[in-house]
C-alpha atoms as an extended CHARMM CRD file, in Angstrom:
* protein
*
       165  EXT
         1         1  UNK       CA            270.1090000000       66.7540000000      171.5350000000  PROA      1               0.0000000000
         2         2  UNK       CA            272.2590000000       70.4180000000      170.0490000000  PROA      2               0.0000000000
         3         3  UNK       CA            270.8700000000       71.3830000000      173.8600000000  PROA      3               0.0000000000
         4         4  UNK       CA            272.1510000000       69.3780000000      175.5380000000  PROA      4               0.0000000000
         5         5  UNK       CA            276.0410000000       69.2350000000      173.7940000000  PROA      5               0.0000000000
         6         6  UNK       CA            275.5420000000       72.6140000000      173.8670000000  PROA      6               0.0000000000
         7         7  UNK       CA            275.3860000000       73.1030000000      177.6010000000  PROA      7               0.0000000000
         8         8  UNK       CA            278.0940000000       69.8610000000      177.8860000000  PROA      8               0.0000000000
         9         9  UNK       CA            280.7350000000       72.2630000000      176.1050000000  PROA      9               0.0000000000
        10        10  UNK       CA            279.9620000000       76.0150000000      177.8980000000  PROA      10              0.0000000000
        11        11  UNK       CA            282.6450000000       76.3350000000      180.5650000000  PROA      11              0.0000000000
        12        12  UNK       CA            282.1850000000       79.4610000000      182.9720000000  PROA      12              0.0000000000
        13        13  UNK       CA            284.7840000000       81.9930000000      183.1320000000  PROA      13              0.0000000000
        14        14  UNK       CA            285.3190000000       81.1800000000      187.1320000000  PROA      14              0.0000000000
        15        15  UNK       CA            286.7220000000       77.4830000000      187.7620000000  PROA      15              0.0000000000
        16        16  UNK       CA            285.6160000000       77.3210000000      191.1130000000  PROA      16              0.0000000000
        17        17  UNK       CA            282.0310000000       77.7520000000      189.3510000000  PROA      17              0.0000000000
        18        18  UNK       CA            282.2990000000       74.9830000000      187.4060000000  PROA      18              0.0000000000
        19        19  UNK       CA            279.6120000000       72.1920000000      188.2720000000  PROA      19              0.0000000000
        20        20  UNK       CA            280.1000000000       69.1570000000      189.5690000000  PROA      20              0.0000000000
        21        21  UNK       CA            279.2610000000       65.4330000000      187.9970000000  PROA      21              0.0000000000
        22        22  UNK       CA            276.3720000000       65.3750000000      189.7970000000  PROA      22              0.0000000000
        23        23  UNK       CA            275.4570000000       69.1570000000      188.6790000000  PROA      23              0.0000000000
        24        24  UNK       CA            276.2220000000       67.8250000000      185.0860000000  PROA      24              0.0000000000
        25        25  UNK       CA            274.1350000000       65.1350000000      185.5990000000  PROA      25              0.0000000000
        26        26  UNK       CA            270.8620000000       66.5100000000      186.8940000000  PROA      26              0.0000000000
        27        27  UNK       CA            271.4270000000       69.0810000000      184.5540000000  PROA      27              0.0000000000
        28        28  UNK       CA            271.1330000000       66.2830000000      181.4210000000  PROA      28              0.0000000000
        29        29  UNK       CA            268.5430000000       64.3460000000      182.3430000000  PROA      29              0.0000000000
        30        30  UNK       CA            266.6980000000       67.7560000000      182.5750000000  PROA      30              0.0000000000
        31        31  UNK       CA            267.5730000000       68.3100000000      179.8390000000  PROA      31              0.0000000000
        32        32  UNK       CA            266.9380000000       64.7650000000      178.1940000000  PROA      32              0.0000000000
        33        33  UNK       CA            263.1470000000       65.2490000000      179.9100000000  PROA      33              0.0000000000
        34        34  UNK       CA            262.1210000000       68.4310000000      178.3020000000  PROA      34              0.0000000000
        35        35  UNK       CA            263.8190000000       67.3770000000      174.4920000000  PROA      35              0.0000000000
        36        36  UNK       CA            261.5650000000       64.1250000000      175.7630000000  PROA      36              0.0000000000
        37        37  UNK       CA            258.6690000000       65.2570000000      175.8320000000  PROA      37              0.0000000000
        38        38  UNK       CA            258.9150000000       67.5950000000      172.8160000000  PROA      38              0.0000000000
        39        39  UNK       CA            259.6590000000       64.2840000000      171.0860000000  PROA      39              0.0000000000
        40        40  UNK       CA            256.1520000000       62.7420000000      172.8900000000  PROA      40              0.0000000000
        41        41  UNK       CA            254.0680000000       65.3080000000      171.7130000000  PROA      41              0.0000000000
        42        42  UNK       CA            255.6810000000       65.0470000000      167.8290000000  PROA      42              0.0000000000
        43        43  UNK       CA            254.4880000000       61.8000000000      167.7200000000  PROA      43              0.0000000000
        44        44  UNK       CA            251.5630000000       62.5230000000      168.7650000000  PROA      44              0.0000000000
        45        45  UNK       CA            250.5300000000       63.8760000000      165.7630000000  PROA      45              0.0000000000
        46        46  UNK       CA            248.1030000000       62.2240000000      163.1300000000  PROA      46              0.0000000000
        47        47  UNK       CA            249.1560000000       61.9650000000      159.7490000000  PROA      47              0.0000000000
        48        48  UNK       CA            245.4590000000       64.0000000000      158.7040000000  PROA      48              0.0000000000
        49        49  UNK       CA            246.8110000000       66.5780000000      161.1310000000  PROA      49              0.0000000000
        50        50  UNK       CA            249.9270000000       66.9340000000      159.6010000000  PROA      50              0.0000000000
        51        51  UNK       CA            248.5070000000       67.9500000000      156.1710000000  PROA      51              0.0000000000
        52        52  UNK       CA            246.5990000000       70.6300000000      157.8440000000  PROA      52              0.0000000000
        53        53  UNK       CA            249.6330000000       72.0880000000      159.6660000000  PROA      53              0.0000000000
        54        54  UNK       CA            251.2270000000       72.5120000000      156.2930000000  PROA      54              0.0000000000
        55        55  UNK       CA            248.5530000000       73.2500000000      154.5460000000  PROA      55              0.0000000000
        56        56  UNK       CA            248.6680000000       76.0990000000      157.4000000000  PROA      56              0.0000000000
        57        57  UNK       CA            251.7090000000       76.5720000000      156.8960000000  PROA      57              0.0000000000
        58        58  UNK       CA            251.0120000000       77.6440000000      152.7650000000  PROA      58              0.0000000000
        59        59  UNK       CA            248.1220000000       80.1360000000      154.1970000000  PROA      59              0.0000000000
        60        60  UNK       CA            250.4400000000       81.9850000000      156.4260000000  PROA      60              0.0000000000
        61        61  UNK       CA            252.6070000000       82.2640000000      153.6400000000  PROA      61              0.0000000000
        62        62  UNK       CA            252.6200000000       86.0390000000      152.0900000000  PROA      62              0.0000000000
        63        63  UNK       CA            253.1180000000       84.6630000000      148.8700000000  PROA      63              0.0000000000
        64        64  UNK       CA            249.3290000000       83.1670000000      149.7920000000  PROA      64              0.0000000000
        65        65  UNK       CA            247.6500000000       86.5560000000      150.0420000000  PROA      65              0.0000000000
        66        66  UNK       CA            249.2150000000       87.3130000000      146.4660000000  PROA      66              0.0000000000
        67        67  UNK       CA            247.3070000000       84.4500000000      144.4790000000  PROA      67              0.0000000000
        68        68  UNK       CA            244.2630000000       84.7480000000      146.2450000000  PROA      68              0.0000000000
        69        69  UNK       CA            244.5780000000       88.5600000000      144.5400000000  PROA      69              0.0000000000
        70        70  UNK       CA            245.4540000000       87.8120000000      141.5710000000  PROA      70              0.0000000000
        71        71  UNK       CA            242.8350000000       85.2300000000      141.1890000000  PROA      71              0.0000000000
        72        72  UNK       CA            240.4720000000       87.3470000000      141.8010000000  PROA      72              0.0000000000
        73        73  UNK       CA            241.2800000000       89.7100000000      139.7930000000  PROA      73              0.0000000000
        74        74  UNK       CA            241.7840000000       87.1690000000      136.6830000000  PROA      74              0.0000000000
        75        75  UNK       CA            238.2170000000       86.3120000000      137.7010000000  PROA      75              0.0000000000
        76        76  UNK       CA            237.2000000000       89.6440000000      137.2680000000  PROA      76              0.0000000000
        77        77  UNK       CA            239.1570000000       90.8920000000      134.3840000000  PROA      77              0.0000000000
        78        78  UNK       CA            238.0990000000       87.5590000000      132.6480000000  PROA      78              0.0000000000
        79        79  UNK       CA            234.5380000000       87.8920000000      132.9340000000  PROA      79              0.0000000000
        80        80  UNK       CA            235.3010000000       91.8960000000      131.4660000000  PROA      80              0.0000000000
        81        81  UNK       CA            236.6850000000       90.4860000000      128.1690000000  PROA      81              0.0000000000
        82        82  UNK       CA            233.8070000000       87.9980000000      127.9890000000  PROA      82              0.0000000000
        83        83  UNK       CA            231.2870000000       90.8680000000      128.1300000000  PROA      83              0.0000000000
        84        84  UNK       CA            233.4180000000       93.3670000000      125.9950000000  PROA      84              0.0000000000
        85        85  UNK       CA            234.2280000000       90.7570000000      123.3550000000  PROA      85              0.0000000000
        86        86  UNK       CA            229.5830000000       90.2140000000      122.8690000000  PROA      86              0.0000000000
        87        87  UNK       CA            230.1490000000       86.6700000000      124.9310000000  PROA      87              0.0000000000
        88        88  UNK       CA            227.6430000000       85.5670000000      127.8900000000  PROA      88              0.0000000000
        89        89  UNK       CA            230.2400000000       86.1490000000      131.1040000000  PROA      89              0.0000000000
        90        90  UNK       CA            230.3570000000       82.7900000000      133.3160000000  PROA      90              0.0000000000
        91        91  UNK       CA            229.9330000000       84.8620000000      136.1510000000  PROA      91              0.0000000000
        92        92  UNK       CA            228.6600000000       88.0700000000      135.1930000000  PROA      92              0.0000000000
        93        93  UNK       CA            228.7750000000       90.9200000000      138.1770000000  PROA      93              0.0000000000
        94        94  UNK       CA            227.8710000000       91.0980000000      141.3000000000  PROA      94              0.0000000000
        95        95  UNK       CA            230.0700000000       88.0090000000      140.8280000000  PROA      95              0.0000000000
        96        96  UNK       CA            227.9390000000       85.4920000000      142.4360000000  PROA      96              0.0000000000
        97        97  UNK       CA            230.3200000000       82.2900000000      141.9850000000  PROA      97              0.0000000000
        98        98  UNK       CA            233.2220000000       84.6540000000      143.4990000000  PROA      98              0.0000000000
        99        99  UNK       CA            232.0370000000       85.1340000000      145.8210000000  PROA      99              0.0000000000
       100       100  UNK       CA            230.8720000000       81.0840000000      147.0440000000  PROA      100             0.0000000000
       101       101  UNK       CA            234.6850000000       80.3750000000      146.1730000000  PROA      101             0.0000000000
       102       102  UNK       CA            236.1930000000       83.3200000000      148.1970000000  PROA      102             0.0000000000
       103       103  UNK       CA            233.2810000000       82.3590000000      150.8360000000  PROA      103             0.0000000000
       104       104  UNK       CA            234.6690000000       78.7380000000      150.6080000000  PROA      104             0.0000000000
       105       105  UNK       CA            238.1270000000       79.2610000000      150.9720000000  PROA      105             0.0000000000
       106       106  UNK       CA            237.3550000000       81.3990000000      153.3830000000  PROA      106             0.0000000000
       107       107  UNK       CA            235.3180000000       78.4020000000      155.7070000000  PROA      107             0.0000000000
       108       108  UNK       CA            238.6110000000       75.9250000000      154.7280000000  PROA      108             0.0000000000
       109       109  UNK       CA            241.0570000000       78.8100000000      155.7190000000  PROA      109             0.0000000000
       110       110  UNK       CA            239.4810000000       79.6150000000      159.3450000000  PROA      110             0.0000000000
       111       111  UNK       CA            239.1470000000       75.3790000000      160.1160000000  PROA      111             0.0000000000
       112       112  UNK       CA            242.5200000000       74.6250000000      158.6300000000  PROA      112             0.0000000000
       113       113  UNK       CA            244.0600000000       77.6620000000      161.3690000000  PROA      113             0.0000000000
       114       114  UNK       CA            241.3310000000       76.4410000000      163.8090000000  PROA      114             0.0000000000
       115       115  UNK       CA            242.6160000000       72.8290000000      163.6930000000  PROA      115             0.0000000000
       116       116  UNK       CA            246.5390000000       73.9870000000      164.1100000000  PROA      116             0.0000000000
       117       117  UNK       CA            245.4120000000       76.6830000000      167.1390000000  PROA      117             0.0000000000
       118       118  UNK       CA            243.7020000000       73.5740000000      169.1730000000  PROA      118             0.0000000000
       119       119  UNK       CA            247.3090000000       71.4690000000      168.3940000000  PROA      119             0.0000000000
       120       120  UNK       CA            249.2780000000       73.9300000000      170.0690000000  PROA      120             0.0000000000
       121       121  UNK       CA            246.6540000000       75.4500000000      172.7640000000  PROA      121             0.0000000000
       122       122  UNK       CA            246.8620000000       72.2520000000      174.2000000000  PROA      122             0.0000000000
       123       123  UNK       CA            250.7670000000       71.3340000000      173.7000000000  PROA      123             0.0000000000
       124       124  UNK       CA            251.0980000000       75.0520000000      175.5610000000  PROA      124             0.0000000000
       125       125  UNK       CA            248.2580000000       73.4900000000      178.7000000000  PROA      125             0.0000000000
       126       126  UNK       CA            250.5200000000       70.9450000000      178.4830000000  PROA      126             0.0000000000
       127       127  UNK       CA            254.1780000000       73.0730000000      178.6720000000  PROA      127             0.0000000000
       128       128  UNK       CA            252.3290000000       75.3860000000      181.4120000000  PROA      128             0.0000000000
       129       129  UNK       CA            251.5360000000       72.5600000000      183.4720000000  PROA      129             0.0000000000
       130       130  UNK       CA            255.1570000000       71.3530000000      182.7130000000  PROA      130             0.0000000000
       131       131  UNK       CA            255.9710000000       75.0210000000      184.2580000000  PROA      131             0.0000000000
       132       132  UNK       CA            254.2510000000       74.8550000000      187.7290000000  PROA      132             0.0000000000
       133       133  UNK       CA            255.7550000000       71.4310000000      188.4430000000  PROA      133             0.0000000000
       134       134  UNK       CA            259.2520000000       72.7600000000      188.0050000000  PROA      134             0.0000000000
       135       135  UNK       CA            258.0440000000       76.0430000000      189.7880000000  PROA      135             0.0000000000
       136       136  UNK       CA            256.7240000000       73.7450000000      192.3840000000  PROA      136             0.0000000000
       137       137  UNK       CA            259.5920000000       71.4420000000      192.9310000000  PROA      137             0.0000000000
       138       138  UNK       CA            261.8060000000       74.8240000000      192.9070000000  PROA      138             0.0000000000
       139       139  UNK       CA            260.0650000000       76.4970000000      195.6120000000  PROA      139             0.0000000000
       140       140  UNK       CA            260.2540000000       73.1570000000      198.1840000000  PROA      140             0.0000000000
       141       141  UNK       CA            263.8150000000       72.7790000000      197.3770000000  PROA      141             0.0000000000
       142       142  UNK       CA            264.5960000000       76.8530000000      198.7780000000  PROA      142             0.0000000000
       143       143  UNK       CA            262.2890000000       76.1310000000      201.2820000000  PROA      143             0.0000000000
       144       144  UNK       CA            264.6210000000       72.9940000000      201.7380000000  PROA      144             0.0000000000
       145       145  UNK       CA            267.4360000000       75.3870000000      201.5440000000  PROA      145             0.0000000000
       146       146  UNK       CA            266.4500000000       77.9330000000      203.8130000000  PROA      146             0.0000000000
       147       147  UNK       CA            266.0620000000       75.0610000000      206.7880000000  PROA      147             0.0000000000
       148       148  UNK       CA            269.0750000000       73.5210000000      206.3410000000  PROA      148             0.0000000000
       149       149  UNK       CA            270.1360000000       77.4740000000      206.4970000000  PROA      149             0.0000000000
       150       150  UNK       CA            268.2840000000       77.6540000000      209.9050000000  PROA      150             0.0000000000
       151       151  UNK       CA            269.7440000000       74.8700000000      210.9860000000  PROA      151             0.0000000000
       152       152  UNK       CA            273.4630000000       75.5940000000      209.9280000000  PROA      152             0.0000000000
       153       153  UNK       CA            272.5840000000       78.9700000000      212.1640000000  PROA      153             0.0000000000
       154       154  UNK       CA            271.4040000000       76.9340000000      215.1860000000  PROA      154             0.0000000000
       155       155  UNK       CA            274.3850000000       75.5190000000      215.3370000000  PROA      155             0.0000000000
       156       156  UNK       CA            277.0730000000       78.3270000000      215.1430000000  PROA      156             0.0000000000
       157       157  UNK       CA            276.8490000000       79.3210000000      218.8220000000  PROA      157             0.0000000000
       158       158  UNK       CA            278.6550000000       82.8980000000      217.2730000000  PROA      158             0.0000000000
       159       159  UNK       CA            275.9060000000       84.0810000000      215.3320000000  PROA      159             0.0000000000
       160       160  UNK       CA            273.0840000000       86.0860000000      216.4440000000  PROA      160             0.0000000000
       161       161  UNK       CA            269.5170000000       85.1940000000      216.4990000000  PROA      161             0.0000000000
       162       162  UNK       CA            267.8190000000       87.7120000000      213.7150000000  PROA      162             0.0000000000
       163       163  UNK       CA            263.9940000000       88.1870000000      213.2710000000  PROA      163             0.0000000000
       164       164  UNK       CA            263.0400000000       87.8310000000      210.0640000000  PROA      164             0.0000000000
       165       165  UNK       CA            259.4310000000       90.1720000000      210.2750000000  PROA      165             0.0000000000
């Protein structure tokens, strides 16, 4: 909706360039169509997909890397302190439990990221299809304009025929 109101408020530098009402209606309809497309796509997202995307967002934050590094450092430090105090380490080197936890976290992270990428790839494919439709429509309009110009040229006796190689 913000896009539509921003377009309506724009005023061209040259008053002769002011679009007429039908052009404004067409622009508004096109903006509405795009906004409707994104609204429909947003409504299609399931609850589980939204949760996965929130998790994916958190994983993508720089602080997440810091948390992982702090967790690993504390794990190793706790094991080292326990062995220095003569206690039995809960995960002695080479830290099999830590390796398992990190591997599981990596698997879950990859799954979350792939889930989000799959949805975004589908959305991108739909957007490309929409772009193709717009391009084809633009080409049709350009061809129609060329036909109209040719017809106008034929109707005007003072315009010479020119061959376009």
